[in-house]
ZADO-757788 format. One record per residue (C-alpha): residue number from 1; x, y, z. Coordinates in steps of 0.05 Angstrom, whole numbers, plus 5000, padded with zeros to 4 digits. Layout:
N
<r num="NUM" xx="X" yy="Y" zz="Z"/>
...
end
This chain:
378
<r num="1" xx="2104" yy="4022" zz="2505"/>
<r num="2" xx="2107" yy="3957" zz="2544"/>
<r num="3" xx="2166" yy="3936" zz="2589"/>
<r num="4" xx="2179" yy="3882" zz="2535"/>
<r num="5" xx="2189" yy="3938" zz="2485"/>
<r num="6" xx="2235" yy="3974" zz="2533"/>
<r num="7" xx="2281" yy="3915" zz="2536"/>
<r num="8" xx="2276" yy="3897" zz="2463"/>
<r num="9" xx="2289" yy="3968" zz="2440"/>
<r num="10" xx="2349" yy="3974" zz="2486"/>
<r num="11" xx="2379" yy="3907" zz="2459"/>
<r num="12" xx="2367" yy="3931" zz="2390"/>
<r num="13" xx="2412" yy="3992" zz="2404"/>
<r num="14" xx="2360" yy="4046" zz="2417"/>
<r num="15" xx="2378" yy="4085" zz="2476"/>
<r num="16" xx="2323" yy="4138" zz="2479"/>
<r num="17" xx="2267" yy="4101" zz="2515"/>
<r num="18" xx="2251" yy="4080" zz="2585"/>
<r num="19" xx="2300" yy="4034" zz="2619"/>
<r num="20" xx="2279" yy="3964" zz="2640"/>
<r num="21" xx="2295" yy="3933" zz="2708"/>
<r num="22" xx="2318" yy="3860" zz="2710"/>
<r num="23" xx="2359" yy="3812" zz="2752"/>
<r num="24" xx="2405" yy="3756" zz="2730"/>
<r num="25" xx="2392" yy="3682" zz="2746"/>
<r num="26" xx="2320" yy="3684" zz="2768"/>
<r num="27" xx="2321" yy="3611" zz="2782"/>
<r num="28" xx="2372" yy="3621" zz="2840"/>
<r num="29" xx="2331" yy="3678" zz="2865"/>
<r num="30" xx="2266" yy="3636" zz="2865"/>
<r num="31" xx="2301" yy="3578" zz="2901"/>
<r num="32" xx="2328" yy="3620" zz="2956"/>
<r num="33" xx="2266" yy="3664" zz="2967"/>
<r num="34" xx="2210" yy="3614" zz="2953"/>
<r num="35" xx="2167" yy="3630" zz="3015"/>
<r num="36" xx="2172" yy="3702" zz="3012"/>
<r num="37" xx="2160" yy="3704" zz="2937"/>
<r num="38" xx="2101" yy="3657" zz="2932"/>
<r num="39" xx="2071" yy="3636" zz="3000"/>
<r num="40" xx="2059" yy="3570" zz="2967"/>
<r num="41" xx="2084" yy="3498" zz="2981"/>
<r num="42" xx="2154" yy="3487" zz="2955"/>
<r num="43" xx="2132" yy="3429" zz="2912"/>
<r num="44" xx="2093" yy="3474" zz="2867"/>
<r num="45" xx="2156" yy="3488" zz="2831"/>
<r num="46" xx="2161" yy="3413" zz="2810"/>
<r num="47" xx="2087" yy="3402" zz="2802"/>
<r num="48" xx="2057" yy="3366" zz="2741"/>
<r num="49" xx="1994" yy="3412" zz="2749"/>
<r num="50" xx="2004" yy="3472" zz="2703"/>
<r num="51" xx="1953" yy="3514" zz="2741"/>
<r num="52" xx="1999" yy="3506" zz="2801"/>
<r num="53" xx="2062" yy="3524" zz="2760"/>
<r num="54" xx="2027" yy="3583" zz="2731"/>
<r num="55" xx="2005" yy="3607" zz="2800"/>
<r num="56" xx="2074" yy="3609" zz="2830"/>
<r num="57" xx="2102" yy="3645" zz="2768"/>
<r num="58" xx="2044" yy="3694" zz="2774"/>
<r num="59" xx="2059" yy="3710" zz="2849"/>
<r num="60" xx="2134" yy="3716" zz="2838"/>
<r num="61" xx="2125" yy="3768" zz="2782"/>
<r num="62" xx="2073" yy="3805" zz="2822"/>
<r num="63" xx="2122" yy="3812" zz="2882"/>
<r num="64" xx="2182" yy="3833" zz="2840"/>
<r num="65" xx="2151" yy="3870" zz="2778"/>
<r num="66" xx="2212" yy="3852" zz="2738"/>
<r num="67" xx="2212" yy="3869" zz="2664"/>
<r num="68" xx="2233" yy="3802" zz="2639"/>
<r num="69" xx="2220" yy="3730" zz="2658"/>
<r num="70" xx="2251" yy="3662" zz="2645"/>
<r num="71" xx="2213" yy="3619" zz="2593"/>
<r num="72" xx="2217" yy="3547" zz="2618"/>
<r num="73" xx="2205" yy="3480" zz="2588"/>
<r num="74" xx="2162" yy="3431" zz="2628"/>
<r num="75" xx="2143" yy="3358" zz="2628"/>
<r num="76" xx="2111" yy="3329" zz="2564"/>
<r num="77" xx="2038" yy="3315" zz="2565"/>
<r num="78" xx="2048" yy="3239" zz="2569"/>
<r num="79" xx="2092" yy="3250" zz="2632"/>
<r num="80" xx="2042" yy="3294" zz="2663"/>
<r num="81" xx="1987" yy="3243" zz="2650"/>
<r num="82" xx="2029" yy="3187" zz="2680"/>
<r num="83" xx="2060" yy="3220" zz="2742"/>
<r num="84" xx="2029" yy="3255" zz="2803"/>
<r num="85" xx="2053" yy="3284" zz="2868"/>
<r num="86" xx="2029" yy="3255" zz="2934"/>
<r num="87" xx="2035" yy="3287" zz="3003"/>
<r num="88" xx="2051" yy="3239" zz="3062"/>
<r num="89" xx="2056" yy="3283" zz="3122"/>
<r num="90" xx="2116" yy="3329" zz="3111"/>
<r num="91" xx="2142" yy="3286" zz="3054"/>
<r num="92" xx="2129" yy="3295" zz="2978"/>
<r num="93" xx="2130" yy="3234" zz="2934"/>
<r num="94" xx="2128" yy="3229" zz="2859"/>
<r num="95" xx="2084" yy="3173" zz="2839"/>
<r num="96" xx="2085" yy="3133" zz="2776"/>
<r num="97" xx="2010" yy="3117" zz="2765"/>
<r num="98" xx="2027" yy="3059" zz="2717"/>
<r num="99" xx="2078" yy="3022" zz="2762"/>
<r num="100" xx="2062" yy="3052" zz="2830"/>
<r num="101" xx="2137" yy="3066" zz="2838"/>
<r num="102" xx="2147" yy="3124" zz="2886"/>
<r num="103" xx="2207" yy="3171" zz="2894"/>
<r num="104" xx="2212" yy="3220" zz="2951"/>
<r num="105" xx="2228" yy="3290" zz="2930"/>
<r num="106" xx="2271" yy="3338" zz="2969"/>
<r num="107" xx="2263" yy="3412" zz="2976"/>
<r num="108" xx="2320" yy="3450" zz="2943"/>
<r num="109" xx="2370" yy="3478" zz="2993"/>
<r num="110" xx="2378" yy="3552" zz="3001"/>
<r num="111" xx="2445" yy="3573" zz="2976"/>
<r num="112" xx="2451" yy="3499" zz="2953"/>
<r num="113" xx="2475" yy="3470" zz="2887"/>
<r num="114" xx="2439" yy="3489" zz="2825"/>
<r num="115" xx="2389" yy="3443" zz="2790"/>
<r num="116" xx="2436" yy="3427" zz="2732"/>
<r num="117" xx="2481" yy="3382" zz="2776"/>
<r num="118" xx="2545" yy="3423" zz="2754"/>
<r num="119" xx="2577" yy="3425" zz="2821"/>
<r num="120" xx="2651" yy="3431" zz="2840"/>
<r num="121" xx="2685" yy="3382" zz="2792"/>
<r num="122" xx="2747" yy="3343" zz="2811"/>
<r num="123" xx="2754" yy="3284" zz="2763"/>
<r num="124" xx="2800" yy="3229" zz="2781"/>
<r num="125" xx="2815" yy="3213" zz="2708"/>
<r num="126" xx="2813" yy="3263" zz="2649"/>
<r num="127" xx="2778" yy="3249" zz="2583"/>
<r num="128" xx="2836" yy="3246" zz="2533"/>
<r num="129" xx="2809" yy="3228" zz="2466"/>
<r num="130" xx="2752" yy="3244" zz="2418"/>
<r num="131" xx="2717" yy="3178" zz="2430"/>
<r num="132" xx="2710" yy="3193" zz="2504"/>
<r num="133" xx="2687" yy="3263" zz="2489"/>
<r num="134" xx="2632" yy="3237" zz="2445"/>
<r num="135" xx="2613" yy="3189" zz="2500"/>
<r num="136" xx="2609" yy="3245" zz="2554"/>
<r num="137" xx="2580" yy="3303" zz="2514"/>
<r num="138" xx="2517" yy="3279" zz="2481"/>
<r num="139" xx="2493" yy="3296" zz="2412"/>
<r num="140" xx="2431" yy="3338" zz="2403"/>
<r num="141" xx="2365" yy="3302" zz="2409"/>
<r num="142" xx="2340" yy="3268" zz="2346"/>
<r num="143" xx="2272" yy="3299" zz="2353"/>
<r num="144" xx="2263" yy="3368" zz="2317"/>
<r num="145" xx="2273" yy="3427" zz="2364"/>
<r num="146" xx="2198" yy="3448" zz="2354"/>
<r num="147" xx="2177" yy="3380" zz="2384"/>
<r num="148" xx="2178" yy="3417" zz="2449"/>
<r num="149" xx="2112" yy="3450" zz="2427"/>
<r num="150" xx="2081" yy="3386" zz="2399"/>
<r num="151" xx="2094" yy="3340" zz="2456"/>
<r num="152" xx="2072" yy="3390" zz="2509"/>
<r num="153" xx="2138" yy="3410" zz="2541"/>
<r num="154" xx="2122" yy="3479" zz="2520"/>
<r num="155" xx="2052" yy="3482" zz="2547"/>
<r num="156" xx="2073" yy="3521" zz="2608"/>
<r num="157" xx="2114" yy="3569" zz="2565"/>
<r num="158" xx="2052" yy="3579" zz="2521"/>
<r num="159" xx="2009" yy="3597" zz="2584"/>
<r num="160" xx="2064" yy="3644" zz="2613"/>
<r num="161" xx="2070" yy="3680" zz="2547"/>
<r num="162" xx="1994" yy="3687" zz="2541"/>
<r num="163" xx="1991" yy="3720" zz="2611"/>
<r num="164" xx="2057" yy="3757" zz="2613"/>
<r num="165" xx="2090" yy="3757" zz="2545"/>
<r num="166" xx="2057" yy="3821" zz="2518"/>
<r num="167" xx="2082" yy="3863" zz="2575"/>
<r num="168" xx="2147" yy="3828" zz="2597"/>
<r num="169" xx="2208" yy="3801" zz="2557"/>
<r num="170" xx="2215" yy="3725" zz="2555"/>
<r num="171" xx="2285" yy="3700" zz="2561"/>
<r num="172" xx="2321" yy="3633" zz="2557"/>
<r num="173" xx="2392" yy="3616" zz="2579"/>
<r num="174" xx="2446" yy="3577" zz="2542"/>
<r num="175" xx="2521" yy="3563" zz="2560"/>
<r num="176" xx="2583" yy="3579" zz="2525"/>
<r num="177" xx="2609" yy="3515" zz="2492"/>
<r num="178" xx="2677" yy="3525" zz="2522"/>
<r num="179" xx="2646" yy="3527" zz="2593"/>
<r num="180" xx="2627" yy="3454" zz="2582"/>
<r num="181" xx="2701" yy="3437" zz="2589"/>
<r num="182" xx="2695" yy="3449" zz="2665"/>
<r num="183" xx="2645" yy="3393" zz="2671"/>
<r num="184" xx="2692" yy="3343" zz="2640"/>
<r num="185" xx="2758" yy="3365" zz="2671"/>
<r num="186" xx="2748" yy="3411" zz="2727"/>
<r num="187" xx="2785" yy="3476" zz="2736"/>
<r num="188" xx="2857" yy="3449" zz="2735"/>
<r num="189" xx="2841" yy="3403" zz="2677"/>
<r num="190" xx="2806" yy="3455" zz="2636"/>
<r num="191" xx="2861" yy="3506" zz="2644"/>
<r num="192" xx="2916" yy="3456" zz="2632"/>
<r num="193" xx="2886" yy="3426" zz="2569"/>
<r num="194" xx="2870" yy="3495" zz="2540"/>
<r num="195" xx="2943" yy="3508" zz="2542"/>
<r num="196" xx="2968" yy="3436" zz="2524"/>
<r num="197" xx="2912" yy="3399" zz="2481"/>
<r num="198" xx="2873" yy="3452" zz="2445"/>
<r num="199" xx="2850" yy="3398" zz="2398"/>
<r num="200" xx="2811" yy="3364" zz="2455"/>
<r num="201" xx="2782" yy="3431" zz="2477"/>
<r num="202" xx="2758" yy="3445" zz="2404"/>
<r num="203" xx="2724" yy="3377" zz="2403"/>
<r num="204" xx="2687" yy="3391" zz="2466"/>
<r num="205" xx="2667" yy="3461" zz="2439"/>
<r num="206" xx="2642" yy="3430" zz="2374"/>
<r num="207" xx="2597" yy="3382" zz="2413"/>
<r num="208" xx="2574" yy="3438" zz="2458"/>
<r num="209" xx="2559" yy="3483" zz="2400"/>
<r num="210" xx="2514" yy="3433" zz="2368"/>
<r num="211" xx="2476" yy="3425" zz="2433"/>
<r num="212" xx="2470" yy="3499" zz="2445"/>
<r num="213" xx="2447" yy="3511" zz="2373"/>
<r num="214" xx="2392" yy="3460" zz="2387"/>
<r num="215" xx="2373" yy="3496" zz="2451"/>
<r num="216" xx="2370" yy="3563" zz="2415"/>
<r num="217" xx="2322" yy="3533" zz="2361"/>
<r num="218" xx="2282" yy="3502" zz="2416"/>
<r num="219" xx="2276" yy="3570" zz="2451"/>
<r num="220" xx="2254" yy="3603" zz="2385"/>
<r num="221" xx="2198" yy="3552" zz="2381"/>
<r num="222" xx="2176" yy="3565" zz="2450"/>
<r num="223" xx="2169" yy="3639" zz="2435"/>
<r num="224" xx="2232" yy="3669" zz="2471"/>
<r num="225" xx="2253" yy="3738" zz="2451"/>
<r num="226" xx="2322" yy="3735" zz="2477"/>
<r num="227" xx="2379" yy="3687" zz="2494"/>
<r num="228" xx="2427" yy="3699" zz="2555"/>
<r num="229" xx="2495" yy="3667" zz="2539"/>
<r num="230" xx="2533" yy="3649" zz="2601"/>
<r num="231" xx="2610" yy="3650" zz="2599"/>
<r num="232" xx="2655" yy="3631" zz="2658"/>
<r num="233" xx="2729" yy="3624" zz="2671"/>
<r num="234" xx="2754" yy="3651" zz="2607"/>
<r num="235" xx="2781" yy="3716" zz="2637"/>
<r num="236" xx="2836" yy="3667" zz="2661"/>
<r num="237" xx="2861" yy="3646" zz="2593"/>
<r num="238" xx="2903" yy="3686" zz="2546"/>
<r num="239" xx="2872" yy="3731" zz="2490"/>
<r num="240" xx="2904" yy="3687" zz="2441"/>
<r num="241" xx="2872" yy="3624" zz="2469"/>
<r num="242" xx="2805" yy="3661" zz="2474"/>
<r num="243" xx="2809" yy="3681" zz="2401"/>
<r num="244" xx="2826" yy="3612" zz="2378"/>
<r num="245" xx="2782" yy="3568" zz="2419"/>
<r num="246" xx="2724" yy="3611" zz="2446"/>
<r num="247" xx="2710" yy="3668" zz="2399"/>
<r num="248" xx="2688" yy="3625" zz="2340"/>
<r num="249" xx="2636" yy="3586" zz="2378"/>
<r num="250" xx="2609" yy="3648" zz="2413"/>
<r num="251" xx="2603" yy="3682" zz="2344"/>
<r num="252" xx="2566" yy="3620" zz="2320"/>
<r num="253" xx="2518" yy="3622" zz="2379"/>
<r num="254" xx="2505" yy="3696" zz="2366"/>
<r num="255" xx="2493" yy="3684" zz="2291"/>
<r num="256" xx="2446" yy="3626" zz="2309"/>
<r num="257" xx="2406" yy="3669" zz="2356"/>
<r num="258" xx="2401" yy="3725" zz="2305"/>
<r num="259" xx="2379" yy="3678" zz="2250"/>
<r num="260" xx="2325" yy="3652" zz="2294"/>
<r num="261" xx="2297" yy="3722" zz="2302"/>
<r num="262" xx="2319" yy="3733" zz="2375"/>
<r num="263" xx="2367" yy="3778" zz="2412"/>
<r num="264" xx="2432" yy="3757" zz="2449"/>
<r num="265" xx="2460" yy="3779" zz="2515"/>
<r num="266" xx="2532" yy="3756" zz="2528"/>
<r num="267" xx="2546" yy="3750" zz="2603"/>
<r num="268" xx="2621" yy="3750" zz="2610"/>
<r num="269" xx="2640" yy="3731" zz="2681"/>
<r num="270" xx="2705" yy="3757" zz="2707"/>
<r num="271" xx="2755" yy="3812" zz="2688"/>
<r num="272" xx="2745" yy="3837" zz="2617"/>
<r num="273" xx="2811" yy="3872" zz="2616"/>
<r num="274" xx="2854" yy="3855" zz="2557"/>
<r num="275" xx="2795" yy="3823" zz="2519"/>
<r num="276" xx="2753" yy="3884" zz="2499"/>
<r num="277" xx="2767" yy="3875" zz="2423"/>
<r num="278" xx="2750" yy="3802" zz="2430"/>
<r num="279" xx="2685" yy="3817" zz="2468"/>
<r num="280" xx="2664" yy="3865" zz="2416"/>
<r num="281" xx="2681" yy="3816" zz="2360"/>
<r num="282" xx="2634" yy="3765" zz="2389"/>
<r num="283" xx="2578" yy="3810" zz="2360"/>
<r num="284" xx="2524" yy="3800" zz="2414"/>
<r num="285" xx="2468" yy="3849" zz="2418"/>
<r num="286" xx="2487" yy="3866" zz="2492"/>
<r num="287" xx="2542" yy="3855" zz="2543"/>
<r num="288" xx="2532" yy="3841" zz="2614"/>
<r num="289" xx="2588" yy="3838" zz="2665"/>
<r num="290" xx="2597" yy="3824" zz="2740"/>
<r num="291" xx="2607" yy="3877" zz="2791"/>
<r num="292" xx="2676" yy="3892" zz="2819"/>
<r num="293" xx="2697" yy="3833" zz="2861"/>
<r num="294" xx="2755" yy="3781" zz="2865"/>
<r num="295" xx="2809" yy="3834" zz="2862"/>
<r num="296" xx="2786" yy="3867" zz="2799"/>
<r num="297" xx="2746" yy="3931" zz="2785"/>
<r num="298" xx="2689" yy="3933" zz="2735"/>
<r num="299" xx="2660" yy="4005" zz="2736"/>
<r num="300" xx="2601" yy="4015" zz="2692"/>
<r num="301" xx="2625" yy="4084" zz="2670"/>
<r num="302" xx="2692" yy="4054" zz="2647"/>
<r num="303" xx="2655" yy="3995" zz="2614"/>
<r num="304" xx="2612" yy="4043" zz="2573"/>
<r num="305" xx="2676" yy="4080" zz="2549"/>
<r num="306" xx="2707" yy="4012" zz="2529"/>
<r num="307" xx="2644" yy="3984" zz="2497"/>
<r num="308" xx="2651" yy="4024" zz="2433"/>
<r num="309" xx="2612" yy="4012" zz="2367"/>
<r num="310" xx="2544" yy="3978" zz="2365"/>
<r num="311" xx="2518" yy="3940" zz="2424"/>
<r num="312" xx="2476" yy="3950" zz="2485"/>
<r num="313" xx="2499" yy="3946" zz="2558"/>
<r num="314" xx="2468" yy="3917" zz="2620"/>
<r num="315" xx="2480" yy="3948" zz="2688"/>
<r num="316" xx="2523" yy="3913" zz="2740"/>
<r num="317" xx="2496" yy="3938" zz="2807"/>
<r num="318" xx="2533" yy="3907" zz="2864"/>
<r num="319" xx="2488" yy="3850" zz="2890"/>
<r num="320" xx="2525" yy="3849" zz="2958"/>
<r num="321" xx="2556" yy="3919" zz="2972"/>
<r num="322" xx="2494" yy="3957" zz="2948"/>
<r num="323" xx="2433" yy="3912" zz="2941"/>
<r num="324" xx="2443" yy="3869" zz="3003"/>
<r num="325" xx="2485" yy="3914" zz="3050"/>
<r num="326" xx="2475" yy="3985" zz="3023"/>
<r num="327" xx="2430" yy="4039" zz="3053"/>
<r num="328" xx="2368" yy="4063" zz="3017"/>
<r num="329" xx="2409" yy="4125" zz="2996"/>
<r num="330" xx="2466" yy="4080" zz="2971"/>
<r num="331" xx="2418" yy="4041" zz="2928"/>
<r num="332" xx="2384" yy="4101" zz="2900"/>
<r num="333" xx="2451" yy="4136" zz="2886"/>
<r num="334" xx="2478" yy="4076" zz="2848"/>
<r num="335" xx="2416" yy="4065" zz="2807"/>
<r num="336" xx="2418" yy="4139" zz="2788"/>
<r num="337" xx="2491" yy="4135" zz="2770"/>
<r num="338" xx="2484" yy="4071" zz="2727"/>
<r num="339" xx="2424" yy="4099" zz="2691"/>
<r num="340" xx="2462" yy="4165" zz="2674"/>
<r num="341" xx="2517" yy="4122" zz="2645"/>
<r num="342" xx="2467" yy="4082" zz="2606"/>
<r num="343" xx="2437" yy="4144" zz="2576"/>
<r num="344" xx="2505" yy="4172" zz="2558"/>
<r num="345" xx="2523" yy="4106" zz="2527"/>
<r num="346" xx="2466" yy="4119" zz="2481"/>
<r num="347" xx="2461" yy="4051" zz="2446"/>
<r num="348" xx="2414" yy="4015" zz="2493"/>
<r num="349" xx="2417" yy="4000" zz="2567"/>
<r num="350" xx="2380" yy="3951" zz="2612"/>
<r num="351" xx="2389" yy="3959" zz="2689"/>
<r num="352" xx="2413" yy="3895" zz="2719"/>
<r num="353" xx="2453" yy="3865" zz="2776"/>
<r num="354" xx="2523" yy="3840" zz="2766"/>
<r num="355" xx="2510" yy="3775" zz="2802"/>
<r num="356" xx="2450" yy="3735" zz="2829"/>
<r num="357" xx="2411" yy="3762" zz="2888"/>
<r num="358" xx="2439" yy="3736" zz="2951"/>
<r num="359" xx="2397" yy="3693" zz="3000"/>
<r num="360" xx="2404" yy="3749" zz="3053"/>
<r num="361" xx="2372" yy="3800" zz="3008"/>
<r num="362" xx="2296" yy="3806" zz="3021"/>
<r num="363" xx="2247" yy="3806" zz="2965"/>
<r num="364" xx="2223" yy="3874" zz="2987"/>
<r num="365" xx="2293" yy="3899" zz="2975"/>
<r num="366" xx="2291" yy="3873" zz="2903"/>
<r num="367" xx="2225" yy="3906" zz="2893"/>
<r num="368" xx="2252" yy="3972" zz="2918"/>
<r num="369" xx="2309" yy="3967" zz="2866"/>
<r num="370" xx="2258" yy="3953" zz="2810"/>
<r num="371" xx="2213" yy="4009" zz="2833"/>
<r num="372" xx="2272" yy="4057" zz="2834"/>
<r num="373" xx="2292" yy="4038" zz="2763"/>
<r num="374" xx="2221" yy="4048" zz="2739"/>
<r num="375" xx="2217" yy="4116" zz="2774"/>
<r num="376" xx="2285" yy="4142" zz="2752"/>
<r num="377" xx="2289" yy="4108" zz="2685"/>
<r num="378" xx="2222" yy="4128" zz="2655"/>
end
């Protein structure tokens, strides 16, 4: 069996095979460990040259030996034909060959903001009506989702699948529609309006659901096998608000993923206490949780006992206390413990981290973790 089959079988609820080794948020890992992972110039990550893009992916996978990989979209063929990168000393410039316009590119900052632009949000004014929501949350693109293949934005994905897709599991990320409220209102606004203006929240979720459905269909056209659904902050709302505002849109995402022939992983950030029935009702193929932190405890053994019925689990190895700061024996002991829990769970298990790899964790340590999972989980 291939590693792709290990992961796919686990997400399908079969718990009798080898256990795959993965991490969450590979993009953060790549940003923070670029030099150690690739030994290539940083601008390869934004290059319009598909050979350069493929080369850094190839080196990163070789260094880590992870059992899944993120399946990206890239620039359209027309864009790649028009733009090029030019080195001027230590500077990297993006050149528009038609207009000669030049834009200097900056290397992403280690531990810096993510590429989506979703930073800490503190709006001076809140969006307060449906018209403003429609103006701030875009509708899905007019082009069909499979246009990503026809216009060349999927060319890199096609080459990655040709080289790695037989052996490793290709994955795409989407966001919970409710999580989009944070981008509009910030934390205080999101929490306040969930309690006082659920109609506005539902309007944002409806727009967000349409966008994420489009992204799911696009991922299917690219050739993804699974979808990672990111959920944040909803451990801080009541079960009643979760059931009314969030559960229906998560269920709709899961149904869309299943209808597209892919598998779903629901990554629920925060403390799941009090919401186990709701998490099960979401219907995802697998549940992923953070490690213990922020004043709450998420022990994988307890999780496995709570996660009754169908549905696989992902491990939640502590990215700081064990992977970054633990001894070799600490790491081995925790991997062994989580694998044993996964086998007892019996309905599919993939070994993962609870949070992204930290900048202070060397790539060699991540490879040590992967090798341990392959050794002990075979």
